C-alpha positions as CSV (number, residue, x, y, z in Angstrom):
1,M,40.2,122.7,-128.9
2,E,36.6,123.8,-128.7
3,T,34.6,126.1,-131.0
4,A,33.2,128.8,-128.8
5,S,30.5,131.3,-129.1
6,F,28.9,133.0,-132.1
7,L,29.6,130.3,-134.7
8,D,27.2,128.3,-136.8
9,P,27.5,124.5,-137.1
10,P,30.0,123.2,-139.6
11,N,28.8,122.6,-143.2
12,S,25.9,124.9,-142.6
13,P,24.4,127.1,-145.3
14,P,26.0,130.6,-145.5
15,N,24.4,133.0,-143.1
16,V,25.1,136.6,-142.2
17,S,26.0,136.9,-138.6
18,F,26.0,140.2,-136.6
19,A,23.7,141.7,-139.2
20,L,22.7,145.2,-138.1
21,R,19.0,145.4,-138.2
22,G,16.1,147.4,-136.9
23,P,14.1,145.8,-134.1
24,R,12.1,142.8,-135.2
25,T,8.4,143.1,-134.3
26,N,5.6,140.6,-134.4
27,N,4.0,141.8,-137.6
28,F,3.1,138.3,-138.6
29,L,-0.5,137.2,-138.2
30,R,-0.9,135.7,-134.7
31,S,-1.8,132.2,-134.1
32,V,-4.7,132.0,-131.6
33,S,-5.6,129.1,-129.4
34,T,-8.7,127.1,-130.1
35,K,-11.0,127.8,-127.1
36,E,-13.9,125.6,-126.4
37,S,-16.6,124.7,-123.9
38,P,-16.0,121.7,-121.6
39,L,-16.6,118.9,-124.1
40,T,-15.2,115.4,-124.2
41,E,-13.7,116.0,-127.7
42,A,-11.9,119.0,-129.1
43,P,-13.8,121.0,-131.7
44,C,-10.9,120.5,-134.2
45,S,-9.2,117.3,-133.2
46,P,-6.0,116.4,-135.0
47,P,-6.2,113.2,-137.0
48,H,-5.2,109.9,-135.6
49,L,-1.5,109.5,-136.2
50,S,0.6,106.3,-136.1
51,T,4.1,107.2,-135.2
52,A,7.1,105.0,-134.8
53,T,8.8,107.5,-132.5
54,S,9.4,105.9,-129.2
55,L,10.6,109.0,-127.3
56,S,11.5,112.5,-128.1
57,I,15.0,111.9,-126.8
58,N,15.6,108.7,-128.8
59,L,19.0,108.0,-127.4
60,H,20.3,106.0,-130.3
61,S,18.8,107.6,-133.4
62,H,17.2,111.0,-133.8
63,S,14.6,110.8,-136.5
64,H,13.8,114.3,-137.7
65,S,10.7,113.3,-139.7
66,Q,7.7,113.6,-137.5
67,P,3.9,113.6,-138.3
68,S,3.0,117.1,-139.4
69,T,-0.1,119.1,-138.7
70,P,-2.6,120.2,-141.4
71,H,-1.9,123.6,-143.1
72,L,-2.6,126.3,-140.5
73,S,-4.3,129.6,-141.2
74,F,-3.4,132.3,-138.8
75,T,-6.0,134.9,-137.6
76,P,-5.0,138.2,-136.0
77,S,-6.0,139.0,-132.4
78,N,-7.5,142.4,-131.9
79,K,-7.0,142.3,-128.2
80,L,-3.2,142.6,-128.5
81,D,-3.1,145.3,-131.1
82,D,-1.5,147.7,-128.5
83,L,1.2,145.1,-127.6
84,H,4.4,145.8,-129.3
85,T,6.8,142.8,-129.3
86,T,10.5,142.7,-130.1
87,Y,12.7,139.7,-130.0
88,S,16.3,139.0,-130.8
89,C,18.9,136.3,-130.4
90,I,21.6,137.8,-128.1
91,C,24.0,134.9,-128.0
92,S,24.7,131.7,-129.9
93,V,27.2,129.1,-128.6
94,L,28.6,126.0,-130.3
95,K,30.7,123.6,-128.3
96,K,32.1,120.2,-129.3
97,D,29.7,118.4,-126.9
98,G,27.3,117.1,-129.5
99,Q,23.6,117.5,-129.3
100,I,22.1,119.7,-126.6
101,L,19.7,117.5,-124.6
102,S,18.8,119.4,-121.4
103,V,18.8,122.8,-119.9
104,A,17.8,124.2,-116.5
105,T,17.9,127.7,-114.9
106,S,18.3,128.7,-111.2
107,G,19.7,131.6,-109.3
108,G,21.0,133.5,-112.3
109,L,22.8,130.4,-113.6
110,V,22.0,128.2,-116.6
111,Y,22.9,124.5,-116.7
112,T,23.2,122.7,-120.0
113,G,23.6,119.0,-120.7
114,S,24.6,117.3,-123.9
115,Q,25.8,114.0,-125.5
116,G,29.1,114.4,-123.7
117,N,30.0,113.9,-120.1
118,T,30.0,117.6,-119.2
119,I,27.4,119.8,-117.7
120,R,28.3,123.4,-118.5
121,I,27.4,126.3,-116.2
122,W,26.6,129.8,-117.6
123,K,26.3,133.0,-115.8
124,M,23.4,135.4,-116.7
125,P,22.8,137.9,-118.1
126,E,26.2,138.1,-119.8
127,F,26.0,134.4,-120.6
128,T,29.6,133.5,-119.8
129,E,30.7,130.0,-118.9
130,C,31.6,129.9,-115.2
131,G,32.0,126.2,-114.5
132,Q,31.6,122.5,-115.5
133,L,30.4,119.4,-113.8
134,K,32.0,116.2,-115.2
135,T,31.4,112.5,-114.7
136,K,32.4,109.3,-116.4
137,A,28.9,108.8,-117.7
138,C,27.7,110.5,-120.9
139,M,24.5,111.9,-122.3
140,V,22.9,114.3,-119.8
141,V,19.3,113.5,-120.7
142,A,17.5,115.6,-118.0
143,L,18.4,118.3,-115.5
144,E,16.6,119.7,-112.5
145,V,17.7,122.3,-110.0
146,S,16.1,122.9,-106.6
147,N,17.3,124.4,-103.3
148,D,20.9,124.7,-104.5
149,R,21.0,121.1,-105.5
150,I,21.5,119.9,-109.1
151,Y,20.0,116.6,-110.3
152,A,21.2,115.2,-113.6
153,S,20.1,111.9,-115.2
154,Y,22.4,110.1,-117.6
155,S,22.1,107.3,-120.2
156,D,23.4,104.8,-117.7
157,C,20.0,105.0,-115.9
158,K,21.5,106.8,-112.9
159,I,21.1,110.2,-111.4
160,R,24.0,112.3,-110.1
161,V,23.5,115.0,-107.4
162,W,25.6,118.1,-106.7
163,R,25.2,120.8,-104.0
164,R,25.9,124.4,-105.0
165,T,27.7,126.7,-102.5
166,W,28.1,130.5,-102.7
167,E,31.2,131.0,-100.5
168,G,32.8,133.9,-102.4
169,V,32.8,131.9,-105.7
170,I,30.3,129.4,-107.0
171,K,31.3,125.8,-106.2
172,H,29.6,122.5,-106.8
173,I,30.2,119.5,-104.5
174,R,29.2,116.0,-105.6
175,L,26.8,114.5,-103.1
176,A,25.6,111.1,-104.5
177,T,24.8,108.8,-107.3
178,I,21.3,107.4,-107.4
179,P,21.1,104.5,-106.9
180,N,24.5,103.9,-105.4
181,T,26.4,100.7,-106.1
182,G,26.2,99.4,-102.5
183,S,22.5,99.7,-102.2
184,Y,21.9,98.1,-105.6
185,V,24.1,95.1,-104.8
186,R,22.3,94.6,-101.5
187,S,18.9,94.9,-103.2
188,Y,20.0,92.5,-105.9
189,I,21.0,89.9,-103.3
190,A,17.7,90.3,-101.5
191,G,15.8,90.0,-104.8
192,K,14.6,93.6,-104.7
193,D,16.7,95.0,-107.5
194,K,13.6,96.0,-109.6
195,M,12.7,98.4,-106.9
196,T,15.9,100.3,-106.8
197,R,16.9,101.1,-110.4
198,H,15.4,101.9,-113.7
199,F,15.9,99.4,-116.6
200,G,15.6,102.1,-119.3
201,P,17.0,105.6,-119.8
202,I,15.6,108.2,-117.5
203,S,13.7,110.8,-119.6
204,S,12.6,113.3,-117.0
205,L,13.0,114.5,-113.4
206,A,10.7,116.4,-111.0
207,I,11.0,117.5,-107.4
208,N,8.4,117.9,-104.7
209,I,10.1,120.3,-102.2
210,S,7.5,120.1,-99.5
211,D,7.5,116.3,-99.3
212,D,11.3,116.0,-99.8
213,I,10.8,113.7,-102.9
214,L,12.5,113.3,-106.2
215,Y,10.6,111.7,-109.1
216,S,12.3,110.1,-112.1
217,A,10.5,108.9,-115.3
218,S,11.9,106.3,-117.6
219,L,11.5,104.5,-120.9
220,D,10.9,101.4,-118.8
221,K,7.3,102.7,-118.4
222,T,7.7,103.5,-114.7
223,V,8.1,106.4,-112.4
224,K,10.3,106.0,-109.3
225,V,10.0,108.0,-106.1
226,W,13.2,108.8,-104.2
227,R,13.5,110.2,-100.7
228,I,15.9,113.1,-101.0
229,S,17.2,112.9,-97.4
230,D,18.9,109.5,-98.0
231,F,18.4,109.0,-101.8
232,K,16.5,105.7,-101.3
233,C,13.8,104.5,-103.6
234,I,10.6,104.3,-101.7
235,E,8.1,103.5,-104.4
236,T,7.8,102.4,-108.0
237,I,4.8,103.6,-110.0
238,Q,3.7,101.4,-112.9
239,A,2.7,104.6,-114.7
240,H,1.9,103.8,-118.4
241,P,1.8,100.9,-120.8
242,E,4.2,102.8,-123.0
243,P,7.4,104.8,-122.3
244,V,7.1,107.8,-119.9
245,N,8.4,110.9,-121.6
246,A,7.8,113.7,-119.1
247,I,6.7,114.4,-115.5
248,V,5.9,117.6,-113.6
249,V,4.7,118.0,-110.0
250,A,2.6,120.8,-108.6
251,D,3.0,122.6,-105.3
252,D,0.1,120.6,-103.8
253,G,1.9,117.4,-104.5
254,V,-0.1,116.3,-107.6
255,L,2.0,114.4,-110.1
256,Y,1.5,114.5,-113.9
257,T,3.0,112.0,-116.2
258,A,3.0,112.0,-120.0
259,S,3.6,109.0,-122.3
260,D,3.7,107.6,-125.8
261,D,0.3,106.1,-125.1
262,A,-1.2,109.5,-125.9
263,T,-2.3,110.3,-122.4
264,V,-1.4,112.4,-119.4
265,K,-2.1,110.8,-116.1
266,V,-2.7,112.6,-112.8
267,W,-1.5,111.0,-109.6
268,R,-2.4,111.8,-106.0
269,R,-0.2,111.0,-103.0
270,N,-2.0,109.4,-100.1
271,F,0.1,109.2,-96.9
272,C,-2.0,106.4,-95.5
273,S,-1.7,103.9,-98.3
274,G,1.2,101.8,-97.1
275,S,3.9,100.9,-99.6
276,R,2.1,102.4,-102.6
277,P,1.0,105.9,-101.6
278,H,0.5,107.2,-105.1
279,S,-2.9,106.5,-106.7
280,L,-4.2,107.3,-110.2
281,A,-6.8,110.1,-110.0
282,V,-7.6,110.7,-113.7
283,T,-6.4,110.0,-117.2
284,L,-6.4,112.9,-119.7
285,P,-6.5,111.9,-123.4
286,A,-4.3,113.9,-125.7
287,K,-6.3,113.4,-128.9
288,Y,-4.5,110.3,-130.1
289,S,-1.0,111.8,-130.2
290,P,2.0,110.8,-128.0
291,V,2.8,113.4,-125.4
292,K,6.5,114.3,-125.4
293,T,6.7,117.2,-122.9
294,L,4.8,118.9,-120.1
295,A,4.8,122.3,-118.4
296,L,2.9,123.7,-115.5
297,T,2.2,127.3,-114.7
298,L,3.6,128.6,-111.4
299,D,0.3,128.6,-109.7
300,G,-0.6,125.1,-111.1
301,G,-3.7,126.5,-112.8
302,V,-2.8,125.4,-116.3
303,L,-1.1,122.2,-117.5
304,Y,0.4,122.1,-121.0
305,G,1.3,119.0,-123.0
306,G,3.3,119.0,-126.3
307,C,2.5,116.3,-128.7
308,T,4.1,114.7,-131.8
309,D,1.4,116.1,-134.1
310,G,2.6,119.7,-133.4
311,Y,-0.2,120.7,-131.1
312,I,0.1,121.9,-127.5
313,H,-2.9,120.8,-125.6
314,Y,-3.7,122.4,-122.3
315,W,-6.0,121.7,-119.3
316,L,-7.4,124.0,-116.7
317,K,-7.4,123.1,-113.0
318,G,-10.7,122.9,-111.2
319,W,-11.7,123.4,-107.6
320,F,-10.1,120.2,-106.5
321,S,-6.4,119.4,-106.9
322,S,-6.8,116.5,-109.4
323,Q,-9.8,118.0,-111.3
324,L,-8.8,119.2,-114.8
325,Q,-10.9,120.4,-117.7
326,Y,-9.7,120.4,-121.3
327,G,-9.1,124.0,-122.4
328,G,-8.0,123.8,-126.0
329,A,-5.1,123.4,-128.3
330,L,-2.3,125.7,-129.6
331,P,-1.6,125.2,-133.3
332,G,1.4,126.5,-135.1
333,H,4.3,124.0,-135.1
334,T,4.6,121.7,-138.1
335,H,6.5,118.9,-136.4
336,A,6.6,117.4,-132.9
337,V,6.7,119.6,-129.9
338,M,9.7,118.4,-128.0
339,S,10.0,120.9,-125.1
340,L,7.9,123.4,-123.1
341,A,8.6,126.0,-120.5
342,S,6.2,128.3,-118.6
343,V,7.1,131.6,-116.9
344,G,4.7,134.3,-115.8
345,N,2.0,134.5,-118.5
346,Y,4.3,133.2,-121.2
347,V,4.6,129.7,-122.6
348,V,7.7,128.7,-124.6
349,S,7.6,125.8,-127.0
350,G,10.5,124.1,-128.9
351,S,9.8,121.8,-131.8
352,A,11.3,119.4,-134.2
353,D,10.5,122.0,-136.9
354,S,13.6,123.9,-135.6
355,T,11.6,126.8,-134.2
356,C,10.5,128.2,-130.8
357,R,7.2,129.8,-130.3
358,I,6.3,132.3,-127.6
359,W,2.7,132.3,-126.4
360,I,1.1,134.8,-124.1
361,K,-1.9,133.8,-122.0
362,E,-4.5,136.6,-121.9
363,Q,-6.8,137.4,-119.0
364,D,-9.7,135.5,-120.6
365,G,-7.6,132.3,-120.8
366,Q,-7.0,132.5,-124.5
367,H,-3.4,132.1,-125.8
368,T,-1.8,134.1,-128.6
369,C,1.5,133.4,-130.3
370,I,3.5,136.7,-130.2
371,A,6.9,135.5,-131.6
372,M,8.4,132.7,-133.6
373,L,12.2,132.3,-132.9
374,Q,14.1,131.0,-135.9
375,G,17.8,130.2,-136.3
376,H,18.4,126.6,-135.2
377,R,19.2,124.0,-137.9
378,G,18.0,121.0,-136.0
379,P,15.1,119.9,-133.7
380,I,14.9,122.0,-130.5
381,R,15.3,119.4,-127.7
382,C,15.1,121.7,-124.6
383,V,14.0,125.2,-123.6
384,A,14.1,127.2,-120.4
385,A,12.8,130.7,-119.6
386,F,12.9,133.3,-116.9
387,P,11.3,136.7,-116.7
388,I,12.8,140.1,-117.3
389,Q,11.0,143.2,-116.0
390,G,11.4,146.7,-117.4
391,S,10.7,150.0,-115.7
392,E,7.2,151.0,-114.7
393,E,7.4,154.1,-116.9
394,S,8.1,152.0,-120.0
395,N,5.4,149.4,-119.1
396,E,7.8,146.8,-120.6
397,K,7.8,143.1,-119.7
398,G,9.3,140.1,-121.3
399,C,11.3,136.9,-120.8
400,M,14.7,135.4,-121.6
401,V,14.7,132.1,-123.4
402,C,17.5,129.5,-123.7
403,S,17.0,126.9,-126.4
404,G,19.2,123.8,-127.0
405,S,19.1,121.9,-130.3
406,L,20.2,118.7,-131.7
407,D,22.4,120.8,-134.1
408,G,24.6,121.3,-131.0
409,V,23.9,125.0,-130.7
410,L,22.7,126.8,-127.6
411,K,20.9,130.1,-128.2
412,V,19.7,132.8,-125.8
413,W,16.8,135.0,-126.9
414,R,15.4,138.2,-125.4
415,V,11.6,138.8,-125.9
416,R,10.1,142.1,-124.8
417,N,6.5,143.4,-124.8
418,T,5.6,147.0,-124.5
419,R,2.0,148.3,-124.1
420,Q,1.5,151.4,-126.2
421,N,-1.2,153.3,-128.2
422,R,-1.8,152.3,-131.7
423,D,-0.9,155.7,-133.0
424,S,2.3,156.1,-131.0
425,S,5.5,155.9,-132.8
426,Q,7.7,152.9,-132.2
427,N,11.0,153.4,-130.5
428,A,13.7,153.2,-133.1
429,R,16.3,150.9,-131.6
430,E,19.1,148.9,-133.2
431,Y,20.7,145.8,-131.9
432,F,22.9,143.0,-133.1
433,E,21.2,139.8,-133.9
434,L,22.7,136.4,-134.2
435,A,20.7,134.3,-136.6
């Protein structure tokens, strides 16, 4: 028997659900990014922090106490005075799957992974459950969807692959387990077992479509490169001296890796380098704080890194593919930033302080926090976002945000922005909000 939608976790403080309220707007003072000239150090660097946190997805014990940032003073942004923002939680779901660890969106579907052995599939925009993917393994730590293929990493250090079909109804066909048992046994006999499997939980996945490559990052401090056509491991990158927490890959093939060693590394793929085609191009320091999550804008122009000190650092791409310049830091969260997502000119961050923040990137490159989403009662482990477009007459834009928390609750939020004159009256709209 499962507890379905619109319920708060058990033993939670009393809370009013379905409260009829007027539209919530961003009347709070906005948090603005620190912008700086290209210097080697940030103008306001966070203090050096010593943290015992080994990974944002500590698979055995989730410690909610993280190093906190100094007290933050918010300053208003005059550039966005004509931007009217409303946001609301349109759905809240609690299943008996344990902590929500991963989420991915594709083709109007949302995939969520948890401590259990089930990947749940939700149909948007009504957010109704339309399917499940089950395995014997538990703890779906990372999810990635590309070209109608779903890749999921589990706590047993393996990756499962499904193919999605649209023949009248949505179906998912199991394709492979990476690495498969046969190839591992053959490699073990040949003494090459270290090349074909991870020896620590897989923390993140990334896909390079043009080169037909799947990347997997692990707590064993390595990144493995898998050929999608036959699911064979073709390279092992000794990426960092500490666990690798997140990876993203750009359209030009540049790979970014984030680690507990407080750095982000940039790797280039050279096709004429024999057995080790990936080479380190540059190392980006993250101001002495372990980097737990990464996000890349669609055009690859901005790289974001969420750290345990609560800051989101970002780097701007230069003329060359591996050339990056430090852009600044986004303050606001009081605990570790555990997840990031980028869609359009929005950046969504989820934190161990149980809040999500929505940032908008202005034309001059500065970032402004336009909304803070509250309602979870545990650290937010994963977020995903996709755009929503209003009519041209209303000049309305926004995004939908899915947030999964260690409290076991999955929430869906709608964030809308409307350009209007300062003196124009706001549209009086009512909606139901799930706290």
